N, C-alpha and C positions, 0 to 999 in steps of 0.2 A: 504494500500500500504506500502510495506517495501522496501525502496530504500536507500542505503547508498551513492551512487554516481550516478549522471545522466550525461551521455555523448552522444552526437550525433555520429553516426557511418556512414561510407560510404556505408555500406551494411547492410542488415537485419541480426540481430543476435537474437538467441533465448535465453530466460532467463532461468537460472537454476531453477529447481523445488523448491529449498529451498527459493526462492523469489517469491512472488505473486505480480503481477503487473496488475492493471485493468485500462484501459483507452479506449477512443473512438478513433479509427483510423481516423475517419473523421475529428477529431480536429487537426490532424497533417498535416498541409499544409505548404509547403516550396516552394521557388522560383526555387529550383533545385530538384534533385532526392529525393523522399520520404525517410525519415530516421526514424528508430525506436530508442528506448533508450535501453541501457544496464546498468547493475549495477556493482559496484566494491566496496568491503568492505574497503574503504580508507577514512580517515577523511576529513572534509570539507576544501576547499582551501582558508583559510583566513591567510593572512600574516601580521605579526606585524613588523613595522619598529622599531627595537631596537636602540634607540638613545643613544649617548654618554652623560651620565649624568655629572653634575658638580662635579669635583674631589675635589674642594676646593682650598684655597690659591690663589684665583683669576686666576686660570689657565683657559685659553680659547682654547688652542690647544695642541695637543700631537702628538708624532710620533709613528706610529704602528711599533713595533719591532718584534713581532712574533704572528702568528696565531696558535691556538691550535685546530682549527676545519677547515673544508673545506666544500664547498657546497655539500649538500646531507647528511651531518652527523646529527645524532640525538644528542640533548642536553637535559639535565634536569636542573632544577633550581639549582643554585650555581655551575654549571659546568663552568670551565674556558673557556672563548672564545678567548681572546687575551691578550697580554701584551703590554702596551703603556708606553711611556716615556715622561714625561714633562720636563721642565727646572729645576724641583726640585727632582723628584723621578720616579721610575718605579712602575706602578700600574697594577695589574691583573684585567681585567674586567670579571665579571661572569654573567651568564644568569639569567634572571628573570622568564623565562618560560620553560615549557616542549614543545619540538617541533623539527622541522627539519630546518636546515640552508638552505636557498634558495639563498641568495646572500651576498657576501662580498663587501662592498662599498669601501674598500681601499686595496691597496697592501702593501707589506713590505716597510717600510721607507717613506710611504705617511704621510702627515699631516692630522690628523683628528680633527674636530672642535666640541667643546662642543655644544650639542643641535642638532647636525646633525645625520642622520642615520648611524649606524655602521654596522649592519647586518640586513637582513630580515629573520625572523623566522616564519615558518608555524606552527600554533598551531591548536589543536583539539578543535573546538568550541563545540563539542558534550559533552565535559566534563564540560561545564559551565564556561569556562574561559572567563573573561571579561577584555581584555587587556586595559591598560591605555594608550598605545602608539597608534599612527596612524595606522589604519588597511587598507591594500590594497588588493582588490579582485584580484585573479589570476585564470586563467583557471584551471579546475580540472585536476587531474593527475590520470591516470589509475593504476591499481595494477601492471601491467607489467612494468610501469615506476618507480615504487616505489622500489628503490634499497638501501635505507639507512638502517642502523642498527635499530633494534627494541629498543624502549625506555625501559629501565629497570624500575622496580617498585620502586627501592630504589635510594637514592641520595648518591653520593660519594663525600666526602669532602677531598681535598688534594691540596697542593700547586703545582704550575707548575713544580718545580724542582722534586717533588715526582712523578708526572705524567710522566715526561720525563724519570726518572729512571725506572719506571715500563714499559714504552714502549720499552726502549732499551733492556730490559730483557724478553720481551714478556710475561708480567704478567698482568692479568686482575685485575683491582682494586676491582671488585666486589667479588673477591676471598679472599681479604685481610680484616682482622678485625682490624679496626683502634683503637689505644689506646689513641689518643689525645682527646681534648675537642670536645664534640658533635660527637664522633666516627670518628674524623678526622684521616686520614691515615698519619703517619709520616714516615720519611726516615728510621727510625729504624725498623718500621714494614715491610718495603720492604726487608731490609737486613736480618731480622730474617726469613722471608718467604723463601728467597733464601737459607739461611743456612739449613733450614729444608728440602728443595727440593734437594739441591746439596751437602750439607755438607761443603760448602765453603762460604766465605763472600767476596763481591766485594772489590777490592782495593780502598782506599780512593781517592777521586778526589783532585787535587791540591788546597791548601788553603781553602778547604771546610770541611775537616774532621779532627778530632783530632787523632793523632797517639798514640796508646796505648803504655804504657811503655814496654820496652824490658825485657825479662826474664833474670835472672842472668846468665843462661847458654849460652846466645847469646853474641857474641862478639860485642862490641860497637866501631865503628870507631872513632878514635881520631879526634876531631875538631881542626881546626887551631887556635892556641892561639892568634895570632896577626891578628885580624879582620881588622885592619886599613891598612894592607899591601895587602889586596885583590885587584886584578887588575880588573877594570870595563870591562865587556864583551860587545862588540857592538851587536846591534840587528842582529839576524840571517837572517831576510828577506832581499832579494836582493834590492839594491838601483838602481832605473831606472831614468836616466836623459833624460827627454823628450825634454828639450830645450824650453818649452812653459810654460807660466804662467797659474796657475790654480786658479779658484775662486770657493769657496764653501760657502754655507750659514752657519751662526752661529746657531747651534741647540743644543738641549739637555742640559747637565750640563754646557757646555761652554757658552750657552746663559744665564744661571743663573749666572755664574761668571761675565759676562759683566754687568748685572744688579746690582749685589751685590757690586762689586768693584766700580762702578760709584757712588753708594750711599755712600760707605766708604770714597770716596775722599773728601766728605764734612766734615768729622770728623777730627779735629786737633789732630794728633797722637803725642805722645811722647814715647821715648823708655827707657828701663832700662835693664841692663844685669848683670849677675853674674855667678859664677861657683860653682858647687855643688860637694862635695866629696861623691861619692856613694859607697865607699869601703864596709861599713857595710851592705848597702842594697843589694849589689851584693852577699855577703855571705849569707844573709838571703834568697834571692830568690833561690839560689842554693839548700838550705835546703828544701824549700817549693815546689819546682818544682815537685819532685817525688810524693808528697802527692796530688798535684793538678792533675797530670796525672792519678793517681789511680781513681780520681773522673771524669776523662774524660775531663779535662780542661787544655788548654795550658796557663801557667802563664808567662806573660811578665812583664816588668817594668811598663808599662802604668797603670795598676790598682793601683799601689802604688802612682804614680804621680797624678792620678785623685783623689784618696782618700785624699791625703795630701792637694791638692788644695781645696777640699770641706771643710776640717777642717779649712783651712785658711779663706775661704769665710764666715764661721760662725763668725769669728772675724772682718772681713772687708766686710760687706754686700754690700757696695757701688760698689764693683767690680762685684757683681752678680745682677746688676740692668739694667734698660733701661731708656733712655731719650726720651721724646716725640719730635715730629718734631718742635714744637714751642719753645723747650728748656725751658719750664715753669714747667714741672713736672718730677720727678724722681720716677720710680716704682721699689721697692725692691722686687725681685723675691723670693718666698718662697721655690721653688724647685731649687736644684742644678742640672740642666740638662747640663752636661759638654760634649761639642762636641770634637770629635777626627777627625782631618783631615786625609783622606785616599786617597792614589794615586791608582786609578783604571784605567782599560782600557777605561772607559767612561769619565775619567777626574777626577778632584779634587772634592771629596764629603766630607761632614762633618756631619756624623750621630752623635747623642748624646746619652749618657747614662743617663736615666731618674732617678731623685730622688737619686742622689749619697749620699746625706746627711743621708739617712737611709739604705744605702747598705754597706755590708762588702767588704773587698778587694776581697774575692772569688766571691761574687755576681757580682762585677764589671768585673772580669775576664770572668765569664760566659757570661755576656752581650756583652763584647767586642768580644769574640769568635763568637757569633751569628752575630753581625754587620759585622765583617770581612768576614764571610762566605757569607752573603748576598751581601756585597759590591763587593766581587770577582765575584759573579755570576750576578751582575747587577740587583738584586732583592730587593733592599732596598725600603721600603715604605715611603709614605709621613710623617707618624707619626715618623719614625726614623730620618728623615732629618729636621724636624721643631721643634720649641720650645726650641732651645738651649739658655742657659743663660751665658755661659762662655766656652772658647775654648782652647784646647792644641793641638799644631801641632808638631808632632814628626818628624821633618825633618831629624833627625840623622839616621833614618832607611835607608835613601838613601845616605847620606853623608853631610858633612858640620858641622861647629862648631857654627857659629852665623847666625842669620837671622833677617830680619825686617818684622815681621808679620803684616798683615793688619787686622784691626778689622772687624768683621762680624756684620753689623747692624741687629737688634737693640742692640746688646751686646756692652759693654763698655771696655772690656779688652780681651787680647789674649796672649798666651805664645807659643814660639817656642823653642823646645828642640833640642840641638845638639847631636852629636854622643858621646858615652862614650869612653874616651881615657885613656890609662895607661900612667901616667905622674909622674915625680919625684916631691915630695913635702916635706916640713919640718914639723916634729911633734913638740910638745911642748918643747922637749929637744934639738931641733936644729938638729936632726938626719934626714937624707934623707930616705924616704920610698916610696914605689910604691903605688900610689893612682889611683883610678878609678874616673876620672874627667868628668863631663858633664857641658856644658854651657847652660844657659837659656837666652832667649831674650824676654822681655815683651813689649807689646804696650798697651797703655791705652788712653781713651778719655779725653783729657786735659780740656774739658769744665767742667767736674764734678769730675775728679780725679787728685790729685796733686802728685808730685814725691815722697813726703815723705810717702804717703799712699801706693803707689805701692812698695816702698822699704821695708816698714815694712811687707807687705804681703809676699813679696819674701823672706825676712829673716825667717819668720815663716814657710813658705813652705819648705825652705832649711833646717831648723832645724829638721823638721819631717823626711826628707829623709836622712839626715846625721846621725840621731839617730832614726832609725825606731821603736825602743822599746818605744820611747816617745809618739808615736801615740796611744798606748794602753790606756793612761790616758784620751784621748779625744774621743775615739771610742764609738759609741752609738749602 
């Protein structure tokens, strides 16, 4: 007997000649009308409940932000299923099986719990798949009801942003040759494919792409010299006064901030402030910006601030340490994972640049570009947002001169950078000159850090920035 699928029918159907079916009609006895069997070349109806696995960091629940599939779609292993957001990061969930999506257990913005079913996936047991998840038997489905796409023989690796870009331009990922690790398809692969097909490249999305340097023949619009005089523009969205109070749950990154700042309140803070003359650094950056743009990287001041901080931490490792809950042990961190506070649509997030002590200024700039692009798109992963050992918050990008930053446990120090202002200062001869001044505000854990240590670190950090050439002596 060669039967791929058995299903009872309301009327007698004849079997195609390519299938041979031998049975005794007398054995078919039903309480209702006698029914024969028919065949259909469709896989067995076994459904796996794909559960949300442990994301780590003690996360027990997440918010479903986006589905990349719908019921009836085919998926392969490592295909993206959905994007979820915890109170720490956004995570893309990928499939562990080849099969067909039969049920989505959550809608957009629903709370999904670790260990609970996320989706039901029908798998083909004829291929010898032994699912580790709970299996639910479902009624078989005829070939006529089988409307999903056919599963491809190969697996496509790509991030959700790349898949979205391909979908918006009606490109099949199976037609793209990936140049990333394990043949992963990168955004550049999509753009190169479009260029070959249409002879044009898509315009860069806001905050996500690096603008290439303009040709010398193109006119460059003059930027306003006095940035401090720019007038803030109110939000363009209309303001509606309903006259009623509104209550919303605390979720996402806001929930993480509640938890972190509640823990930070237990730390005795002390502050220290100073001003930095960045006149030489401003000139140096202007000279290096075109070179960085040729390499496809936007060079801001932050890579210099971060590298100078790392050089200072080598001399004052107590600032790159952590204190246990019982306040009995201090752990000196070997890696300088320096966090950078970012203001995003999802709220305040603090990704960190890993191992700054072995990175060049250009390496830091490349990593910052990546973190800023992912942060703007809300796609930062848990690894980007955890493991920080020291933090710099550039509040000056929004405005303001001084701040009182709050330490992010288990770190012991944080710095807040003000805006750069053109102010009059006196040189060694008593002459007035125009200086580029930035103020910095430090906060430190007074249980293990005294004011003198913080002041000495700040003076060293200041000297590196006021005389950028001096960093060459200590760069590794």
